[in-house]
C-alpha positions in Angstrom: 30.4 104.6 89.8 26.3 104.8 90.0 24.6 101.4 90.4 22.7 100.6 86.7 20.2 98.7 86.2 20.5 95.4 83.6 18.3 93.1 81.9 20.4 90.5 79.7 19.1 88.0 77.4 20.2 85.2 75.6 18.4 83.9 72.4 15.9 81.5 73.5 17.4 77.9 72.3 14.5 76.0 70.3 13.6 72.9 72.2 13.6 70.1 69.8 16.9 68.7 70.3 20.2 68.5 72.2 22.6 71.3 73.7 25.7 71.0 71.5 29.3 73.4 71.6 27.8 75.8 69.0 24.8 77.0 71.3 27.7 77.1 74.3 29.1 80.1 72.5 26.5 82.3 72.9 25.7 81.3 76.7 28.9 81.5 78.1 29.7 84.6 76.0 26.3 86.1 78.0 27.1 84.6 81.4 30.8 86.0 81.4 29.2 89.7 81.1 26.4 89.0 83.4 28.7 87.9 85.8 31.3 91.0 85.4 28.3 93.2 85.7 27.2 91.5 88.8 30.9 91.7 90.0 30.8 95.7 89.7 27.9 96.0 91.9 25.3 96.2 89.5 21.7 95.4 89.6 21.7 92.9 86.7 19.4 90.0 85.9 20.0 87.4 83.3 16.6 85.5 82.0 16.2 83.3 79.4 13.8 80.6 78.4 12.6 77.5 75.8 11.5 78.7 72.5 9.0 75.7 72.5 6.2 76.1 69.8 6.1 75.8 66.2 5.1 73.1 63.5 8.6 71.0 64.1 8.1 70.4 67.7 4.3 69.4 67.3 5.5 66.7 64.6 8.4 65.7 66.1 6.0 64.7 69.7 3.7 63.0 67.3 6.5 60.8 65.8 7.4 59.7 69.8 3.9 59.5 70.3 3.9 61.9 73.3 2.5 65.4 73.9 4.0 68.8 73.0 4.2 69.6 76.3 6.0 66.5 77.6 8.7 66.9 74.8 9.4 69.9 75.6 9.9 69.6 79.1 12.2 66.3 78.2 14.6 68.7 76.2 14.6 71.4 78.8 15.1 69.2 82.0 18.5 68.1 79.8 19.2 71.4 78.4 19.1 73.3 81.8 21.4 70.5 83.5 24.2 70.9 80.5 23.7 74.8 81.4 24.2 74.3 84.9 27.3 72.3 84.4 28.7 74.5 82.1 27.9 77.1 85.0 25.7 79.2 83.2 24.4 80.9 86.0 20.6 82.2 84.7 18.8 84.4 87.0 15.3 83.0 85.9 14.7 80.1 83.2 11.6 79.8 81.4 9.8 78.6 78.3 7.5 80.5 75.7 4.9 78.3 76.6 3.5 80.0 79.9 0.8 82.1 81.0 3.3 84.8 81.3 3.8 84.5 77.7 0.6 84.0 77.1 -1.1 87.3 78.2 2.1 89.1 77.0 1.7 88.0 73.3 -2.2 89.0 73.6 -1.3 92.1 75.1 1.1 93.0 72.2 -0.9 91.7 69.1 -3.9 93.7 70.8 -2.1 97.1 71.4 -0.8 96.3 67.4 -4.1 95.9 66.1 -6.0 98.5 68.1 -3.5 100.6 66.7 -4.2 99.7 63.0 -0.7 97.6 62.7 -2.5 94.4 61.9 -3.7 93.6 58.4 -5.7 90.6 57.2 -5.7 89.3 53.8 -6.2 85.8 52.3 -3.4 83.9 51.1 -3.2 80.6 49.2 -1.0 77.8 50.3 -0.3 74.4 49.5 -2.6 71.9 51.9 -2.0 68.2 52.9 -5.2 66.5 52.3 -4.2 63.5 54.5 -2.7 65.4 57.4 -5.2 68.0 57.2 -2.4 70.4 57.7 -1.2 73.7 55.4 2.5 73.2 54.9 4.9 75.5 55.7 7.9 76.0 52.5 10.0 73.2 54.0 7.3 70.5 54.4 6.8 70.6 50.5 9.2 68.8 48.1 8.8 68.9 44.2 10.6 69.4 40.7 12.3 72.6 40.3 10.1 74.7 38.3 13.7 76.2 36.8 15.9 73.1 36.2 13.6 70.3 36.6 15.9 68.7 39.3 13.9 66.4 41.6 13.0 66.3 45.4 13.7 69.9 46.0 12.6 72.3 48.6 9.6 74.6 48.6 11.2 77.5 48.7 14.4 77.0 46.8 16.4 74.9 44.3 19.7 73.3 46.0 21.1 72.6 42.5 20.4 75.8 40.5 19.7 77.8 43.2 16.7 79.4 41.7 14.0 80.7 44.2 10.2 80.4 43.8 7.0 79.8 45.9 5.8 76.3 46.6 3.2 76.6 44.9 5.5 76.9 41.5 6.8 73.3 42.5 6.3 70.6 39.6 4.6 67.6 41.2 5.0 68.9 44.6 4.5 66.3 47.4 4.0 66.4 51.0 7.0 65.9 53.3 4.5 64.7 55.9 2.8 62.2 54.3 3.7 62.2 50.6 0.4 63.4 49.3 0.0 65.6 46.8 -1.0 68.8 48.4 -3.9 71.1 47.2 -4.2 74.3 47.1 -6.5 75.9 49.6 -7.6 79.9 50.5 -6.7 80.5 54.2 -6.8 84.3 55.9 -3.9 85.3 57.3 -2.3 88.1 59.9 0.1 90.5 59.1 2.3 93.2 60.9 2.2 96.3 58.8 6.5 96.5 59.3 6.4 99.3 56.7 4.9 101.2 58.8 7.9 101.5 61.1 10.8 101.9 58.2 11.5 105.4 59.5 12.0 104.5 63.3 13.6 101.7 62.4 16.6 103.3 60.1 16.8 105.5 62.9 17.4 102.8 65.5 19.8 100.9 63.3 22.0 103.9 63.1 21.8 104.7 67.1 24.6 102.6 68.1 22.2 99.4 69.6 23.5 97.1 67.4 26.7 96.3 65.6 27.7 98.6 62.3 28.5 95.9 59.7 24.8 94.3 61.4 23.2 97.8 60.5 24.9 97.8 57.2 23.7 94.6 56.2 20.3 95.4 57.4 20.0 97.8 55.0 19.2 95.5 52.1 15.8 94.9 53.6 15.3 98.4 52.8 16.4 98.5 49.2 12.8 97.6 47.6 10.7 98.1 50.9 9.8 96.5 53.8 7.2 94.1 53.5 4.4 93.4 55.9 5.2 90.4 58.2 3.1 87.3 58.2 2.4 86.3 62.0 -0.3 83.6 62.0 -0.6 80.0 61.2 -3.5 77.8 60.8 -4.7 75.0 63.0 -3.4 72.3 64.0 -0.2 74.4 65.2 1.4 73.9 68.5 1.2 77.7 70.3 -1.3 80.3 71.7 -4.2 80.6 69.9 -4.8 84.5 68.2 -7.6 86.3 70.5 -11.0 86.2 69.1 -9.6 84.0 65.9 -10.3 80.2 66.4 -8.1 78.1 64.4 -5.7 81.1 64.1 -2.7 80.6 66.2 0.6 82.9 66.5 3.8 82.2 64.3 6.3 81.3 66.8 8.7 84.0 66.0 6.0 86.1 67.1 5.9 85.1 70.6 9.5 83.6 71.0 11.0 87.5 71.6 8.4 87.7 73.9 9.7 85.2 75.6 12.1 87.5 76.9 9.6 89.7 78.6 7.6 86.6 79.9 10.9 85.1 81.8 11.6 88.4 83.3 7.7 88.6 84.8 7.9 85.1 85.9 11.0 86.5 88.2 9.4 89.8 88.9 6.3 88.0 90.4 8.9 85.4 92.6 11.0 88.1 93.5 9.0 91.4 94.2 10.7 93.3 91.0 9.2 95.9 89.1 8.4 94.8 85.6 7.7 98.4 84.3 11.0 99.6 85.4 12.5 97.6 82.9 9.8 97.3 79.9 7.9 100.2 80.0 8.1 102.8 77.4 10.0 105.3 79.3 12.2 102.7 81.5 15.5 104.2 82.4 16.9 100.5 82.7 19.1 98.5 80.3 18.4 95.7 77.9 20.7 93.5 76.2 20.0 90.7 74.0 22.9 88.1 72.8 22.0 86.4 69.9 23.6 84.6 66.6 23.9 86.5 63.2 21.3 84.0 61.7 18.5 85.8 63.7 19.6 89.3 63.7 16.4 90.0 61.2 14.3 89.5 64.0 15.4 91.1 66.7 16.9 94.7 64.8 13.5 94.8 62.6 10.9 92.7 63.3 11.2 92.6 67.2 11.6 96.6 68.2 9.2 97.6 65.7 6.6 95.4 67.6 7.6 96.8 70.9 7.7 99.8 69.6 4.1 100.0 68.3 2.9 98.2 71.3 4.5 101.2 73.6 7.1 98.9 75.2 11.0 100.0 75.4 13.1 98.9 72.7 17.0 96.8 73.1 19.4 99.5 74.3 22.0 96.6 72.6 21.4 93.9 70.1 24.9 92.1 70.3 25.3 89.3 67.2 28.3 86.9 67.3 29.4 84.4 64.7 28.9 80.8 64.4 31.4 78.1 65.7 34.0 75.9 63.6 36.0 73.1 64.9 39.9 72.8 63.6 39.0 74.9 60.9 35.7 73.8 59.5 31.9 73.5 60.0 31.2 70.4 62.7 30.5 67.5 61.8 29.3 64.3 63.1 31.5 62.0 60.9 34.7 63.3 62.1 33.1 63.8 65.7 33.2 67.4 66.2 29.8 67.7 66.3 30.0 68.1 69.8 27.2 67.7 72.1 27.8 69.8 75.5 26.7 66.4 77.1 29.6 64.7 75.3 31.7 67.7 76.1 31.6 67.4 80.2 32.0 64.0 80.2 35.5 64.0 79.2 36.3 67.6 80.3 36.2 70.5 82.6 33.6 72.8 81.5 35.9 75.8 82.8 38.4 74.8 80.2 35.7 75.7 77.4 34.6 79.0 79.3 38.5 80.1 79.0 39.5 79.3 75.7 35.9 80.7 74.2 37.2 83.9 76.4 40.8 83.9 75.1 39.7 84.2 71.8 36.3 86.7 71.9 35.9 89.8 70.6 32.7 92.1 69.9 32.8 91.4 66.3 30.5 88.6 64.5 33.1 86.6 62.8 32.9 82.8 63.1 34.8 81.1 66.1 37.1 78.3 65.4 37.8 75.9 68.2 40.7 74.8 67.5 41.3 71.2 70.1 45.3 71.4 69.8 45.5 74.9 70.4 42.7 74.7 72.9 44.6 72.1 75.2 47.8 74.6 74.9 46.3 77.5 75.9 44.7 76.2 78.8 47.8 74.3 80.0 50.3 77.5 79.4 47.7 80.2 80.9 45.8 78.7 83.5 47.8 76.1 84.7 51.4 77.5 83.8 51.0 80.8 85.0 47.8 81.4 87.0 47.6 78.3 89.0 51.3 78.3 89.0 51.6 81.4 91.0 49.5 80.6 94.0 51.2 76.9 94.0 55.0 78.2 94.1 54.1 80.5 97.2 51.1 78.6 99.4 52.8 75.8 100.5 55.8 78.1 102.0 53.1 80.3 103.8 51.6 77.0 105.3 54.3 75.3 106.4 56.8 77.6 107.6 54.5 80.8 108.2 51.5 79.3 109.9 49.4 79.9 106.6 50.0 83.9 107.4 50.9 86.2 105.3 53.4 89.0 105.8 52.2 92.3 106.8 54.3 93.7 104.7 54.3 94.3 101.1 57.7 93.8 99.4 56.9 95.7 95.9 54.4 98.2 96.3 55.1 99.5 92.7 54.0 96.1 91.2 51.3 95.8 93.5 50.1 99.2 92.4 50.6 98.1 88.5 48.2 95.1 88.9 45.6 97.2 91.1 45.6 99.7 88.1 44.9 97.6 85.4 41.4 97.1 87.1 39.8 99.7 84.7 41.1 98.6 81.7 40.4 94.9 81.9 36.8 96.0 83.1 36.7 98.6 79.8 37.3 95.1 77.7 34.6 93.2 79.6 32.1 95.8 78.9 33.1 96.3 75.7 32.8 92.5 75.0 36.5 92.6 74.0 36.9 89.2 76.1 40.2 88.3 74.1 42.1 91.7 74.8 41.2 91.4 78.6 42.6 88.1 78.7 45.8 89.0 77.1 46.1 92.0 79.3 45.8 89.5 82.6 47.9 86.8 81.3 50.7 89.7 80.6 50.0 90.3 84.4 50.6 86.6 85.7 54.0 86.6 83.3 55.4 89.6 85.5 54.2 88.1 88.5 55.7 84.7 88.0 59.0 86.7 86.6 58.9 88.3 90.1 58.7 84.9 91.8 61.6 83.6 89.5 63.7 86.7 90.1 63.7 86.4 94.1 63.8 82.7 94.2 61.6 82.2 97.6 63.1 78.4 97.4 66.6 79.6 97.9 65.4 82.2 100.3 63.7 80.0 102.8 66.9 77.7 103.1 68.7 80.4 104.9 67.2 81.5 108.4 68.7 85.3 108.0 66.6 85.5 104.4 63.3 83.3 105.6 61.3 86.6 106.1 62.5 87.8 102.8 61.3 84.3 101.3 57.8 85.1 103.4 57.2 88.6 101.6 58.1 87.4 98.0 55.5 84.5 98.5 52.8 86.3 100.4 53.0 89.1 97.5 52.9 86.5 94.9 49.5 85.2 96.6 48.3 89.4 96.2 49.1 89.2 92.7 47.5 85.8 92.5 44.6 87.0 94.2 44.0 90.0 92.0 44.4 87.9 88.9 41.6 85.8 90.0 39.1 89.0 90.6 39.8 89.5 87.0 38.9 86.2 85.8 36.1 85.4 88.3 33.8 86.0 85.5 35.3 83.6 83.2 36.1 81.2 86.3 33.4 81.3 88.4 34.1 77.5 90.1 37.8 77.9 90.1 37.0 81.6 91.4 34.6 79.8 94.4 37.8 77.4 95.5 40.3 80.3 95.4 37.8 82.0 98.0 37.9 78.9 100.0 41.6 79.2 100.0 42.0 82.6 100.4 39.4 83.0 103.4 37.8 85.9 101.2 35.2 86.7 98.6 36.6 88.3 95.6 34.5 91.4 94.2 35.7 93.9 91.6 36.5 96.2 94.3 38.7 93.6 96.0 41.4 95.1 93.3 41.7 98.5 95.7 42.5 96.2 98.6 45.5 94.2 99.2 46.0 91.5 102.0 48.4 91.8 104.9 48.4 89.8 108.0 45.9 87.3 107.0 45.3 84.1 107.4 44.7 81.7 104.0 44.1 77.9 103.7 46.0 74.6 102.9 46.4 75.2 99.0 44.7 72.8 96.8 45.1 71.7 93.1 42.7 74.6 91.3 43.1 72.8 88.0 44.8 70.0 85.9 46.2 69.9 82.6 44.2 68.8 79.4 45.3 65.7 78.5 44.8 65.4 74.3 43.7 61.7 74.9 40.5 63.0 76.9 39.8 65.4 74.0 40.4 62.3 71.6 38.0 60.2 73.6 35.5 63.2 73.4 36.3 63.3 69.3 35.6 58.9 69.6 32.4 59.3 71.7 30.7 62.2 69.1 31.5 60.1 66.1 28.5 58.7 64.5 29.0 54.5 64.0 28.6 54.4 60.0 28.3 50.5 61.1 25.5 51.1 63.5 23.9 53.3 60.8 24.3 51.0 58.1 22.4 48.2 60.3 19.6 50.4 62.4 16.3 50.7 60.9 16.5 54.4 58.5 15.6 57.4 60.7 12.4 58.7 59.6 13.8 62.3 59.8 17.5 61.1 58.1 18.2 62.6 54.9 18.4 59.3 53.0 14.8 59.0 54.4 13.9 62.1 52.9 15.9 61.5 49.7 16.4 58.1 49.3 18.9 56.5 47.0 18.0 57.0 43.1 17.5 54.1 40.8 20.8 52.3 39.7 22.6 53.5 36.8 25.2 51.9 34.3 29.2 53.1 34.7 28.6 54.4 31.0 25.9 56.9 32.5 28.4 58.0 35.3 31.1 58.5 32.8 29.2 61.2 31.1 29.6 63.4 34.4 32.5 65.3 34.2 33.7 66.5 37.5 36.3 68.8 37.8 38.2 70.1 40.7 37.9 74.0 40.9 39.3 76.6 43.0 36.6 79.4 43.9 39.1 82.5 42.9 36.0 84.9 43.7 32.5 84.8 45.4 30.1 87.5 45.7 26.5 88.4 46.3 24.1 88.4 43.6 22.1 91.8 43.7 18.1 90.8 43.8 19.0 87.2 44.7 18.2 85.9 48.3 20.0 82.5 48.0 22.5 82.8 45.1 26.3 83.5 45.4 28.2 84.3 42.0 31.4 82.0 41.7 33.8 82.2 39.7 35.8 79.2 39.4 38.9 78.6 38.4 39.8 74.8 36.5 43.7 75.5 36.2 43.5 76.9 32.8 40.2 78.2 32.0 37.4 80.3 34.3 33.7 79.3 34.6 30.6 81.6 36.3 28.7 79.4 38.5 25.4 80.8 40.4 25.2 78.6 43.3 22.4 78.0 46.1 24.6 78.6 48.9 24.1 82.2 49.9 22.2 81.3 53.6 25.3 78.6 54.4 28.3 81.0 53.3 29.7 84.5 53.3 31.6 84.9 50.1 34.9 85.7 51.7 34.4 82.6 53.7 34.9 80.4 50.6 37.2 82.2 48.7 40.8 80.5 47.8 39.2 77.1 49.1 39.2 74.0 46.2 35.8 72.5 45.0 34.1 70.1 42.9 32.1 71.4 40.2 30.1 69.3 37.1 32.3 70.7 34.1 30.4 69.7 31.5 27.1 70.5 31.9 25.3 72.6 29.6 25.1 76.5 30.1 21.5 77.6 31.8 20.6 81.8 31.4 19.4 82.6 34.9 17.5 86.3 35.4 21.1 87.1 36.9 23.6 85.9 33.9 24.8 82.9 32.3 26.0 79.8 35.0 28.6 77.6 33.4 28.4 74.6 35.4 27.3 73.2 38.9 29.5 73.3 42.3 28.6 69.9 44.5 27.0 70.4 48.1 25.1 68.1 50.3 22.8 69.3 53.3 19.0 70.1 53.4 19.5 73.5 52.9 19.5 76.9 54.4 22.1 77.1 57.3 22.8 73.0 56.4 24.7 73.6 53.2 28.1 71.8 52.6 30.2 72.4 50.1 32.4 69.2 48.5 36.1 70.3 49.7 38.7 68.1 47.8 41.5 66.5 50.0 45.1 68.4 50.4 47.3 67.9 47.3 43.6 68.2 44.6 44.8 70.9 41.7 42.2 73.0 39.7 41.5 71.1 36.7 42.0 67.5 38.2 39.3 65.1 37.3 37.2 63.5 39.8 37.1 59.9 39.9 
């Protein structure tokens, strides 16, 4: 097998908050793949960086009374510590706020501009006269122009699902200062994405992304690709566009260039060739691991930018789903919104690495972290099967045979079966079918334990005439355990390191072709403890928000309560007019031409209603079909562009991915009134 040159990246984490277990899915998945490639002997590099620019970071830093650079540095320190403690091994971790990124962003922009792919035009935007800043959509609130719901965001209404531009809002207000924004002209810079339509259609169906994602991206071509706004006006934390004072690159332009910048930083430190991996004619492989929510940027804008600037495009973009906990979205009130640091304070990081690997595949379905299954699987597989093999055999080798393995392989056929599994397990890792690899490894572990049970070395060792047979049984057991740890090394690097000390040998993938005879091992030490549910529960308790503390504390200016204060008091009779009913979501489907809406068919236990809900950014139809929710049943039907909406479902959250439809408790039936 000829060595490959491979560059691997994870999505750059935004430097505006702590790392949680939802983030860790991606970095653990990528780290396993990176470690596997290196274990196979390939020249592989895994790089990442903080995504450090944008308005949210600038404003958050202002509220803290520090510079954006100081805030980014503080977040980066904590994040890199979390990554290291989860055994995520980057070859380089950098920042998009770097000289390398500034130079490469300017280079790519200049090449695109010189080639005629940058267009300029004047647009009308809302401007905060108090803060002297142009307002992004999400920094404008007001009354929905369609249904007159108050306190709606500048791009869509959470009440009726209507979409609009911020300039269409009634009574608009700046979310930053509360001032009434004014309209102001500004010249913006646009990347001519439509010029790359032919190339993108071909690239999307070349096998470079999952087929499901390629089909999803076809929606962008239905009405024709649009030019992409790549500029922002001062004040803005980012890089100024060359030759354009007061104009800055939009964060999503320089963020993916951060992959290149981090690798360039590594090249300068390690005497590697940047062009060998990024030049237009590069023969190296380039892989991006990302969440499915940012597939548009990585599979439309990014390859088009690279193509237009005469750099190579990604070999593959691997998208994955989101993390749920115990079958539901992560929740702070339930303690299932678990920060990486909170997990690490209670549990071994390799438990999570193993559980993720055991359930991951190459698809983009969401991943459920079921905590009871998590404990059971780790205890059964790692402690009860894999570690059990070594602990049952090592003591006899040390005490009775001076720590030296037999010079005879008792059952060469069994050992060969374990060795021959190398290629199928490698193929599973290569194709990111980690769950399939783990199932095969655990099937082998079962066979190893069955072999030991059948031969019962604890019985053989008692009879002097059968002690050599016991020696051979235990020696083969250690050999089988060794092969299992070769296959598990990408997933369990810390445990593998301890096993290497125990075996007096470095484990590589090539180790699977060899066997240990007359080999001296060291005294066995416990490799992994069982997962205790009291520690899992303690982690959940530490993750819960204290309701009492929340009540007594000064309201965080970024909190939902601060942005949407409790409305004026009403009489009970006012509330009684609203008829809230439990409804079954009998059917959910996309609405052609609607960016924000899902069409829901709601079963009220005797009649059905059609409702258009602005929840598309947070849910796929298949996620919510069959679930119960709560609807306003006596709301006057309203004719929308897509049809008649006969009610309203209840949901909470600021919008975007953070929309959570209300789910009644078990026992509720369609048609029941909510009191």
